[in-house]
C-alpha positions in Angstrom: -0.1 0.1 0.0 2.9 2.3 0.9 4.1 2.5 -2.7 0.9 3.7 -3.9 1.4 7.2 -1.7 3.0 9.9 -3.6 6.5 10.8 -1.9 6.2 13.4 1.1 8.5 16.5 1.2 11.4 16.4 3.5 10.1 18.6 5.8 6.7 16.5 6.3 9.1 13.6 7.2 10.8 16.2 10.0 7.8 16.7 11.2 6.4 13.0 12.1 9.6 12.7 13.8 9.5 15.6 16.3 5.4 14.2 16.6 6.6 10.9 17.4 9.6 12.5 19.8 6.9 14.5 21.7 5.1 11.5 22.5 8.4 9.6 24.0 7.8 9.2 27.7 10.7 10.1 30.4 12.4 6.9 31.8 10.6 7.2 35.3 7.4 6.4 33.1 8.5 3.3 32.3 5.7 0.7 32.5 6.9 -2.6 34.3 6.2 -5.3 31.7 3.9 -6.3 28.8 0.7 -7.2 29.8 -2.2 -8.9 28.5 -4.6 -6.7 26.1 -1.7 -4.2 25.6 -1.3 -3.1 21.9 1.8 -2.0 20.1 1.5 0.5 17.0 4.3 0.6 14.5 5.4 4.0 12.9 6.8 4.9 9.6 9.3 6.8 11.3 10.6 3.6 13.2 9.4 3.5 16.6 6.7 1.4 18.5 4.0 3.0 20.5 3.2 0.6 23.7 -0.2 1.2 24.6 -2.6 -0.3 27.0 -5.7 -2.2 26.3 -7.7 1.5 26.4 -5.2 3.1 24.2 -3.5 5.0 26.9 0.1 5.4 25.9 2.5 3.8 28.2 5.9 4.6 26.2 7.6 4.6 22.8 9.9 2.1 21.9 12.9 3.7 20.2 15.1 1.1 19.3 18.3 0.6 17.5 17.5 -1.0 14.2 16.7 1.8 11.7 14.2 1.9 8.9 10.5 2.1 8.8 8.6 -0.3 11.5 6.3 -2.8 10.3 4.7 -5.9 11.1 5.1 -7.2 14.9 4.8 -10.3 16.7 5.3 -12.2 20.2 7.2 -15.3 20.8 6.3 -17.8 23.5 8.3 -16.1 26.4 6.7 -12.7 25.5 9.3 -11.0 24.1 8.1 -8.3 20.9 9.5 -8.5 17.5 9.4 -5.8 15.0 10.5 -5.8 11.5 12.0 -3.1 10.0 12.1 -2.0 5.9 15.3 -0.6 4.4 16.2 2.7 5.9 18.0 4.0 2.6 17.4 3.6 -1.6 20.6 1.2 -1.3 19.0 -0.8 1.6 22.5 -0.2 3.4 20.8 0.3 6.9 17.7 -1.1 8.4 16.1 -4.3 6.6 16.1 -6.1 9.9 14.1 -7.5 13.0 14.5 -6.0 16.3 13.7 -8.0 19.7 12.3 -6.2 22.8 12.3 -7.8 25.9 8.8 -7.9 28.0 9.9 -4.8 30.0 10.4 -2.7 26.9 14.1 -2.9 26.8 15.7 -3.7 23.2 17.6 -7.0 22.9 18.9 -5.9 19.2 18.8 -7.3 16.0 17.3 -10.9 15.5 18.5 -12.7 12.6 20.2 -12.0 9.5 20.2 -12.6 5.9 17.1 -10.1 5.1 17.6 -8.9 1.6 14.7 -6.3 1.1 12.1 -5.1 3.5 11.1 -7.9 6.1 7.2 -7.2 6.7 5.9 -9.4 9.2 7.1 -11.9 11.6 5.4 -15.2 13.4 6.2 -18.1 15.2 5.4 -21.6 15.4 4.9 -24.1 18.2 8.5 -25.1 18.0 9.6 -21.8 18.8 10.8 -21.1 15.0 10.2 -17.5 13.8 9.1 -16.9 10.2 9.7 -13.6 8.5 7.7 -12.5 5.5 9.7 -10.0 3.1 8.2 -7.8 0.6 10.8 -7.0 -2.2 14.3 -8.2 -3.9 14.2 -12.4 -3.4 10.8 -12.1 -1.4 12.1 -15.3 0.2 9.9 -16.2 3.5 13.0 -16.8 5.8 12.8 -19.6 8.8 14.8 -18.7 12.2 15.3 -20.9 15.1 15.0 -19.2 18.6 18.7 -17.8 18.4 17.9 -16.0 15.0 20.0 -18.6 13.0 18.4 -18.8 9.7 17.3 -22.2 9.2 15.4 -22.6 5.5 14.3 -20.0 3.0 11.1 -20.5 1.0 9.9 -18.7 -2.6 6.3 -18.4 -2.5 4.8 -17.0 -5.4 4.6 -13.6 -5.6 1.2 -11.8 -6.7 1.9 -8.1 -6.7 5.1 -7.9 -4.4 6.5 -10.5 -2.2 4.7 -12.7 0.6 5.3 -9.6 2.8 2.0 -10.1 4.9 1.8 -13.8 6.5 0.3 -15.7 9.1 0.3 -19.5 10.1 -2.4 -21.9 10.4 -2.9 -24.4 13.3 -1.2 -27.0 11.6 1.9 -24.7 11.4 2.4 -25.9 7.7 0.1 -24.1 6.1 1.2 -20.2 5.7 -1.4 -17.8 4.8 -0.2 -14.8 2.9 -0.9 -11.4 1.1 1.5 -9.7 -1.9 -0.4 -6.6 -2.2 -2.8 -8.5 -4.8 -6.4 -9.4 -4.9 -6.0 -12.6 -3.1 -4.8 -14.4 0.2 -2.4 -17.0 -1.3 -1.2 -20.3 0.4 2.1 -22.1 0.9 3.0 -25.1 2.5 5.9 -25.0 4.7 6.4 -28.6 5.4 6.2 -29.8 1.5 7.7 -26.6 0.2 4.9 -26.7 -2.0 2.7 -23.5 -3.3 -1.2 -24.1 -2.8 -4.3 -22.7 -4.4 -5.4 -19.2 -3.6 -7.2 -19.1 -0.3 -10.4 -16.7 -2.0 -11.4 -18.0 -5.5 -13.0 -14.4 -5.8 -10.6 -11.7 -5.9 -10.9 -8.7 -3.8 -12.8 -5.8 -5.5 -10.3 -3.0 -4.2 -7.5 -5.5 -5.8 -5.5 -5.2 -3.0 -4.5 -7.1 0.3 -2.3 -6.4 3.4 -1.9 -7.3 6.9 -4.2 -10.5 7.8 -4.6 -12.8 10.6 -5.9 -16.4 10.6 -9.2 -17.0 12.6 -9.9 -19.7 15.1 -12.3 -21.5 13.0 -9.9 -21.7 10.0 -10.9 -18.6 8.2 -9.2 -15.2 7.6 -9.1 -11.6 8.5 -7.5 -9.2 6.1 -6.9 -5.6 5.5 -7.7 -4.9 2.1 -7.5 -1.3 1.6 -10.9 -0.2 1.3 -12.1 -2.6 4.0 -11.3 -5.1 6.7 -13.0 -8.5 5.0 -13.5 -11.8 6.9 -13.4 -14.7 5.0 -14.9 -18.3 6.2 -12.9 -21.2 6.1 -13.8 -22.1 2.6 -12.3 -18.7 1.4 -15.6 -17.2 1.0 -16.5 -13.4 2.2 -18.8 -13.3 4.8 -18.0 -9.9 6.3 -16.8 -6.6 5.8 -15.8 -4.0 8.2 -15.3 0.1 7.8 -15.6 3.3 9.4 -17.1 6.2 7.5 -15.1 9.0 7.1 -12.0 6.7 7.3 -9.6 6.8 3.6 -9.4 3.5 1.6 -5.9 2.5 3.4 -7.0 0.0 5.7 -3.3 -1.8 6.1 -3.1 -4.3 9.6 -5.1 -6.2 11.8 -4.5 -8.0 15.0 -6.8 -10.4 17.1 -7.5 -9.7 20.8 -8.9 -13.3 21.6 -12.2 -11.9 22.7 -13.8 -12.0 19.6 -12.9 -8.5 18.7 -10.0 -7.2 16.9 -7.8 -3.9 16.1 -7.2 -2.6 13.0 -5.0 0.2 11.4 -5.4 2.9 8.7 -2.1 4.1 7.0 -3.9 6.9 5.6 -5.8 8.5 8.9 -3.1 7.1 11.6 -5.9 6.1 13.1 -6.5 2.6 15.1 -9.7 1.2 15.8 -11.0 -1.6 17.9 -13.9 -3.6 16.2 -16.6 -6.1 17.7 -16.2 -9.1 14.7 -19.4 -10.6 15.1 -21.6 -7.0 14.9 -18.7 -5.1 13.1 -19.5 -2.1 15.7 -16.4 0.1 16.5 -15.7 -0.4 20.2 -13.4 2.6 20.3 -11.0 4.5 18.1 -8.0 6.9 18.6 -5.9 8.9 16.5 -2.0 7.4 17.0 -0.4 10.2 15.4 -1.4 13.9 14.2 0.0 13.4 10.8 -1.4 11.0 8.2 0.4 8.0 6.7 2.4 7.1 9.9 0.9 4.2 11.5 1.8 1.1 10.1 0.7 -2.2 12.2 -0.9 -3.3 15.3 0.2 -6.5 17.6 -1.9 -7.2 20.6 -0.4 -9.0 23.5 -3.0 -11.6 24.0 -4.5 -12.8 27.3 -4.1 -16.2 28.3 -7.4 -18.4 28.9 -7.4 -19.6 32.6 -8.0 -23.4 33.1 -9.3 -24.3 36.6 -8.8 -28.2 36.6 -6.0 -30.4 35.2 -2.6 -31.2 36.1 0.8 -30.8 34.9 3.8 -33.8 35.2 7.2 -34.1 34.0 10.8 -33.0 34.6 14.5 -32.5 33.0 17.0 -30.6 33.0 18.1 -26.9 31.7 21.4 -25.1 31.8 21.6 -21.7 33.1 23.4 -18.5 31.5 26.7 -19.7 33.6 26.3 -23.2 32.2 25.1 -24.7 35.5 22.6 -27.5 34.9 19.6 -27.8 36.7 17.5 -31.0 37.1 13.8 -30.9 38.2 11.0 -33.5 38.5 7.1 -32.6 39.6 3.7 -33.3 39.3 1.4 -30.3 40.2 -2.3 -29.8 39.7 -4.2 -26.5 39.0 -6.2 -26.6 41.9 -3.7 -26.7 44.8 -6.3 -28.6 46.9 -5.8 -31.5 44.7 -3.2 -33.7 45.7 -0.3 -35.0 45.0 1.6 -31.6 44.4 5.5 -32.3 44.2 8.2 -30.3 42.8 12.1 -31.3 43.2 14.6 -29.1 42.1 18.6 -30.1 42.3 21.5 -27.9 41.1 24.9 -27.2 41.9 27.6 -29.4 44.0 24.4 -30.4 46.2 21.9 -27.6 46.2 18.2 -28.5 46.4 14.5 -27.2 46.9 11.8 -29.5 47.9 8.2 -28.3 47.6 6.1 -28.9 50.6 3.0 -26.9 50.1 1.6 -25.4 47.3 0.2 -22.0 48.1 -0.8 -20.9 44.6 -1.5 -22.6 41.0 -2.6 -21.1 37.9 -3.0 -23.0 34.5 -3.6 -21.1 31.3 -3.9 -21.4 27.5 -1.2 -19.4 25.9 -2.1 -18.4 22.6 1.5 -18.2 21.4 2.1 -22.1 22.3 0.4 -24.2 20.2 1.0 -28.1 20.9 -0.1 -30.3 18.2 -2.4 -32.0 18.8 -3.1 -30.3 22.7 -3.1 -32.8 25.4 -5.1 -30.7 27.5 -7.0 -27.2 27.8 -4.0 -25.4 29.1 -0.1 -25.6 28.3 1.3 -23.1 31.0 1.6 -23.9 34.8 2.5 -20.8 37.0 2.8 -21.9 40.8 3.9 -20.9 44.1 5.3 -22.8 47.4 7.0 -23.1 50.4 9.5 -25.7 51.4 12.9 -26.8 52.2 16.4 -25.5 50.9 19.0 -27.5 51.6 16.9 -29.4 54.1 16.2 -26.0 55.9 12.8 -25.2 56.5 11.3 -21.7 55.4 12.4 -21.5 51.6 10.1 -20.4 49.2 9.6 -20.8 45.1 7.9 -19.2 42.1 8.2 -20.9 38.5 6.6 -21.3 35.4 6.3 -24.4 33.4 5.1 -24.8 29.8 4.1 -27.9 27.7 4.9 -26.9 24.0 4.0 -30.6 22.8 6.3 -33.3 21.6 9.0 -34.4 22.4 9.5 -31.6 24.8 12.8 -29.8 23.6 10.4 -26.5 23.2 9.0 -26.9 26.7 10.4 -24.0 29.2 11.0 -23.9 32.9 11.4 -20.4 34.9 12.2 -20.6 38.5 13.4 -18.4 41.4 14.2 -19.9 44.9 14.4 -17.8 48.1 16.1 -19.1 51.4 14.4 -18.5 54.6 16.5 -15.1 55.0 14.8 -14.0 51.7 18.1 -14.3 49.6 17.8 -15.5 46.3 19.6 -18.6 45.7 18.6 -19.6 42.5 16.9 -17.7 39.5 16.4 -18.3 35.6 13.7 -17.3 33.5 12.2 -19.3 29.8 15.0 -22.0 29.7 14.3 -24.7 26.9 14.9 -28.0 28.4 18.0 -29.8 27.2 16.7 -33.2 28.3 13.2 -34.3 29.5 9.7 -33.2 28.8 6.5 -31.3 30.4 3.3 -32.9 30.1 -0.2 -30.8 30.6 -3.0 -33.5 31.3 -7.3 -32.7 31.4 
């Protein structure tokens, strides 16, 4: 869509930068961490606005990777990834992806080998990232969780490359748009082009940001309107706002039957009810037009009251120390048994005696295939013994990302009876072992 807009004078570009800078919050106003329901708005000037679910600005993320900020995505640990187009005509600057930790701190560039204008990024249930590129080779690139490239795919182009992408629940089928009138499909597992999802081309002649719906349909921004297709690719509903220009660019799902959408021409961000099409709320993210690009929602996990998680294995801390664990834990602390044993170092150990808090949730960014239970994340707190001394406490998070277990994660902090942290690590993938959620 951006290519259809005449080049703006340099004075306007400067004005956009100044307007964005005016929104940047001081360091002491930094929010604690990304919260469920928070929305993130990428800007033509390269920054990302971090806002609450009500649109209130929390802060502006000003990173180290130059270039226009485009599509965004979250990994299972809650890190935000922002794609950036080229920052100059020769694509010497920008043209990469920046990673942000959940407290809004830049972790720098993620991955390498992009050639022209990475536009969107999504994650599968094995913690692999897929980046859609708009130009040059227009390849879709696959990375492991460290940013090492694993594969490049060459889906068919329509007007440009496969810039805007999303994955179906089978994690093999990639839905994408190429700025033409179709939602297209590519099988990543078979490395094979599939037929277009919508047999009838969009009347606007264009398509941009999209999201696969839980029922197998697709929601897509198509310039003049936002369109909802059912699982057969048939158009079943459209969304628009009177007075908005025909420049709807991107969408993201909240997870409660609503979605957010961005309008490139007006710099407006709109919250829609999917069933009725009613506007729930809207705001202008920048006083200048042609500034707002994409929207990403930190989706809330679904709370589950019954079930249990079992398993164990080992992780390695950043210092290289091995930590082993074994457990059986229930979603309801009143259900028994509840056991957690952790061993590390030359002989340190934590033994859980009382489970004081448990929360089982279905994280939408984790997609075990097939799911063995209605949840995949277990958060708990409890008291017990550290090196056989009473009064110790612990907090932990365990995830089940499906078989064979190498993508399961473990987070843990242990305090001794004096409140001193004796062990802590976050979101470490299992080196050996497996976590299993049960109904």
